[in-house]
N, C-alpha and C positions, 0 to 999 in steps of 0.2 A: 384200198388199204392206205393210200397216201392221205386220204382225208382223215382217217382215224389217227394217224401219226401227228397230223397237224393239230387235231383237237387235243391230244394228250400233251403235245409240246406246249400248246397255249395254256392248258390247265397248270402244267408244271411251272411255266413262267408266272402265271397268276399267283400261285402259292409262294413262289420265290419272292415276288414283289411284296406280298402280304407279310412274309417272314422278315424281309428287310425293313418294312415299315414298323413292324412290332419291335424289332431290335433297335431301330432308330428312336421310337418313342421311349423305349426303356433307357436308352443312352441319354436322351434329353432329360427324362425324369430323374435318372441317377445324377446327371451333371447338375441339374437344378437343385436336387436335394443336397449334393455336395457343396454347391455354391451357397445355398441357404444356410447349411451348417457352418460353412467357413465364415459367412457373413455374421452369423450368430456368434461364432467364437470370437471374431474380431470385435463385434459389438460388446460382447461380455468382457473381452480383454481390455478394450478402451474404457469401459465402465469401471472396471477394477483399477486400471491405471489412474483414472480420474479420482477414484476414492482414495487411493494411496497418496497421490500427489496432494490432494486436499488435506489429508490428515498430517502429512509432513509439513506443509506450509503453515497449517494451523498450529502445529507444535512450535515452529519457529516463532510465530506471533505470540503465542501464550508465554513462552520462555522470555522473549524480549519484554513483553508487558510486565511480567512478574519482576524482572530485574529492575526495570525503571521504577516501579512502584515501591520496591524495597529501598531504593536510594531515596525516595521521597519520604518514607517513614523515618529513615535515619537523619533526614534533614529537618524534620518537623518537631516542634515542642508542644504541639497541640493535640490533645487526646482525641477530640472529635474528628480531626483530619486523619490521624493515625488509624482510627477505627475504620474509616471509610477505605483507606488504602489496604489495610490488613484483610478486609472482607474481599476486596477485588483480587488481591494476591492469592488467597485461598481458592477463589473461583478460577483464576488462571492456572494454578497448579493442578486442580482437579481436571480441567480440560486438557492440559498437557499430558496427564497420566492416561486419559482416554485416548488421546492421539497416539501415544506410544503403543497402546494395546492394539491399535488398528493398523500398525505398520506391518509389512510382509517380512518380518525378521523374527528369528528365534528369540523368545524372551529370555532364554538362558544367558544371552549376552547383554541384556538390558536390565538385569536385576538391580545393579548398583544405581543406575540412572533413575529407574522408576521408583526405587526405594527412597532416593534423595528427594524426588519431586513429591512423593506422598508425605514425606516428613515435613516438607515446606508447608503443605496444606494443613497438616495436623498441628504444627507449632503455631502458625498464624491464627488458626482457629482458637487455640488455647489463650493466646494473647488478647484476642478480640473479646473472649468471654471475660477475661480479667478486667479489661477496660470497661466493659458493660456493667461490671459490678462497682465501678467507681474507683478502682485501684489504679496505680500508676505503674509504668514499666520500670524495672530495675536496671541498673548499669549492666549487670550480668546478662539480662535478656537483650538489651541493646547490642552488647558485644556478640551474642549469638546471632542476632539479626545481621550484624556486620559480616560475620563468617558465612552465613547463608548467602548474603549478597555477593561476596567474593566468589563462592562456588557457582552461583547462578551466572555470574559474569563470564566465567570460564566456559560454562556450558553454552551460553549464548554465543560467544565468539566462535566456538567450534561448529555449532549448528550453522551460523551465518556463513562460515567458510565453505562448508559442504553445500549449503544452499546455492552459493555462487557456482560451485563446481557442477552440481546437479543440473543447473540450468544451461551452463555454457557447453557441457559435453552431451547434453540431451540424453541422459540415462533413461532407459525404458525397462520396465519390469515385465511387461507382457508383449508378445508378438504372435499374431494369429491365434490368440486365446491361450497361449502357453507361456510359462515363465521362461525368460531369457536367463540362462544360468550364469553367464559371465557377468552381466550388469547386475543381476540379482545378488551375486556374491559380493560384488563391489559395494553395492548399496548396503548390504548387511554388515560388511566389515567396517565401513566408515561409520555407520550409525552406532555400532557397538563400541566404537572407539572414541565417541565424542566426549565422554567424561574423563578419559585418562590422558588424552593428548595434551602435551605441554608446549606445542608449537605456538609462536606468537602470530596472531592474525589481526588484520585491521578491524577496528570497531565499526559498528553500525553507524550509518549517517543519520543523525537526528535533524529533521528538516523544519525546524522552527516552531514557535508556539502555535498550537491550534491549527496546524497546517492542513489536516485532513478533515476538518469539520464541515459536514453538511448537516446542520443541526435541526432543520425543519424539513418535513417531507413536501410541503406545499411550495411550489416554485413561485417566488414573489417578484423577482427582478427582471423578468423578460417582457418586452413589448408584446402586444397581442397580434399585430399585423403579420400576415404570412408573406414571406419573400419567395422569389423564384430561384431556380438553380443558378441562373445567370447572375442574379444579385449576390448569391452566396459566393460565387467565384470572385466577384469584385471585392468583397470583404477580405477574402484571402490575400488579395494583392496588396492590401494595406500592410500586411505582415511581410510579404515578399514581393516588392515592386518589380523584381526581375522576371516574375512569372507572367506568362501569357495564357490565353484560353487553351492553347494547344498542349501545354504541359501541366494543366490541372484536369484531372480525369474524374468525372462523377461515377461513383460505383454503387450508389443505392441510398436507402434511407434506413435509419435506426429508429424504432418505435419503443423506446424505454421510458425512463423517467422524463428525459428530454427527447423530443422528436427532432432528428438531425438529418441534414444532407451530409453524406459521407464522400470524401474525395481522397485521391492520392495525388501527390505532386512530386516533381523531380527538379531540384535546383541545379544551377549551372555547374557546381562542384561535384554533382553526382548524388548528393544527399536526397534520400527518398523519405517522404513524409506522409503520414495518415492524418487527415484533418476533418473534424466535425464542425459543422456550422448549424446553429439552431434554425429550425423552420420558422419559428415565431421570432420575429425581430431581426433575424440574420446576424447573429453574434457568434464569433469563433468560440467554441466550447472547449475543445481539446485538440492538441497537436502532439504527435509522437513520432520520433525518428532517432537517428544515430548521428553523432558528430563526426568531424574530421579528425584524423590522427596526426595532423601537422602541428607545427609549432604555434604557441599562443601568439596572436596578433592583436588582441583586444584586451583592455584592462577591465577590472570590475566596474569602475566608474563609467567606462564607455558603454558597456552592455546595460547597466542600470538605466542610464539616460535614454538609450535606444528603446528598451522595453517599456519604460514609463511613458514615453511619447506615444507608442503604439496603443497601450492600454487606455490612455486618456482620450484617444480617438474613438475607442470602442464604447466607452461608458460616459455618463454625464457628470460624474463626480471625480474630483482630483485624487489620484492615488500617489502614495509614497512607498518606497522600498523600506520595509520594516525589519527585514532579516535577509541575510545572504550567507552563502558558503561556497567555497571553491573546492572541487574535488577533481584532481587530474586536470583535464582540459575543459571541464564544464563548470559553469556558474549556476548555482541554484538560488533562485530569487523568490521572495514572498512579498507581494504588494498588497496594501490595504488602504481604504479611504481613511483620511484623517479629518475629522469634523470638529471644529472649534478646539483643536489641540488634543482630541480624543481619538485614539486608534480604534477602528471598528474591525476587530478580529473576525467576526462571523462572515465578513464579506471579502475574504482573502482571494487573490488570484496568484497562482504559482506559475513560474516560468523556469525553463532550463535552457541555457544558452551555450553554444559551442564557442569557446574563446579563440579557436583557430580561424573560424570563418565569420564569427559574429552572428550566425544564424540562430534563431529560436528553434530548438529541436524538441522542446517539451513545453506544454502549456495546459493549464487546467483552470477554468473559470466556473466550474460547477458550484462551488460554495458561494461565490458572489451572486450568480443568477438564482440560486436557491433562496438565499437569505436576504438579499438587499431590499430594503424598503426605507423610505424617508423616516428618520428617527428624530424624536424630540428628546434631547439628552437632558437628564437630570443633573443637578449640581452635586458636587461632592459635599456631604454633610459631616463626614468623619474627619477630624482634624488630621492633616498630613503628618504632623510631628508625632501624634499618637500611633499612626500607622507605621511610621519609621521605627518606633520603639518595639513593634511586634516582630520585626525581623529577628530570627533566632540568633543567639550568641555565637560568635565565630564567623558570621557571614559579613562580608564587606560589601556595602551598597556601591555599585559603580554608576548606576543611572536609574531614574524612575520617571514615570509618566502615567497619565490616566488612559484607560482603555475600556472598551466594552469586551468582556471576556465571555465566550460561549461556555455554558456549563451543562450539566446533565439534564436530560428530558427537555431539550430545546429551549432552556432558559438562558437569559443574558443578564449579566450584572456589570454595573460600573465599578471598576476596580483601579487601585493603584498597582501598577506593574513595576516590580523591582528586578533589575538585573544585578545579581549578587555573585560573589566568588567565595569559595571555601576550599581549602586544600588543593588549589590550582584547578578546581572544577567550577563550571558555570551553572547557575540556577536562575530560573525566573520564578518569582514568588508574587502571588496575586492576593492583595488585601482588599476586601469589600470597602468601597469608598462611602457607603451608607452606614454600616454598622461595625466595621473593623474586623469581621470574621475572615480568617484565612480560607480562601476559596480553592486555591490550587497551588501546587509546586511542580515546576517542570525542570528537569535536569537536562542540560545540553551534553550530548556525547560528541566529543571533538574528534575530528579526523586529523591526520598528521599535517595536511596542508590546508586545513579549513580556516576560514575567517568568518567572523560574525559581524553583522551590522545592527546596532540597536535602533 
């Protein structure tokens, strides 16, 4: 009898183990499925978050671009240039309308804003059609454009303010695949109020003529030889002599348009930097970081001299600072080669310097290494006095010089650059030095404490 009980007990234990295994497998499968669904929800939520963020920041860009181009139309007396700007304004307005439609807010609160943007597109299209027929804009039409410009400026300022708030507070619309009601409502309410708000906000920072231009896809300005990671670290020390190999950390490579060695570095004052050095040639491509919150210890002249000296060690052609601005504790500097008195704008290098520490906390040489090539400069054949006469009535010329101006479709033109003022606002006007055509008009958006260097 005892043997029978043992066999039964063993069988019972066997089936208990089987049952537990089955339950375990089911639990693992259920957990795996839940994790997969959760991961999928998170992935979907992240994807939607990215879509909404992209549309919001594209909206900001399109409104900013339309506002700037409206100011250019108001500053120009040339129909061919106005036509070009009106066409681009209409395109920006259409894109902004699309961006609004793809934001996660009720369109009931955006009717006024969207209607206004659609009107901008329709009105500029009608003016463009009129100019295409050889007619001129009337004073009434220009007054309407001025009204549109004023409304667009208000919209731009409020969007810019919320853009800063959106980034600084890290608003999220999705979490674990679900809408976050609190931040979603905040997002909705602010977006719906951007048109009606009358609070004064700081204007956008305009960072110099042609500052973001990378006008040709082919990289022309980099040496071909490959450098080592140790070589790249030595190049970084030219920017920050205080650094040693111990506080420069290699974190990997980026294989994009430029192939770079990527590093993090920490300065003695605690400033943390992200630095990219090109694998070809060993040139510092980008630097990004944050400045010190202390009192200003360095002047604009101090940091221009410092950065110019560093750049001239990096490249084989002499650079000058062609534009500068001071915002809070930071100096924003644009450097360009000057060849036979001609500023080469396609070859810009930009830098941002903390005036408390004197450290470079921002740097971009992408445009230079993309575009730089030895140039044989043409002579100006259009008489300078005739170019002077083409500056529109009401504009006062403060300074002028020759430059190579990067234009659409990767082209470059020798131009007379005029720094002009009108109604306490600053413009840069570019007249072709070969045929006298107005190639571009740039408006400077001033900051309260900004300063410009021609």
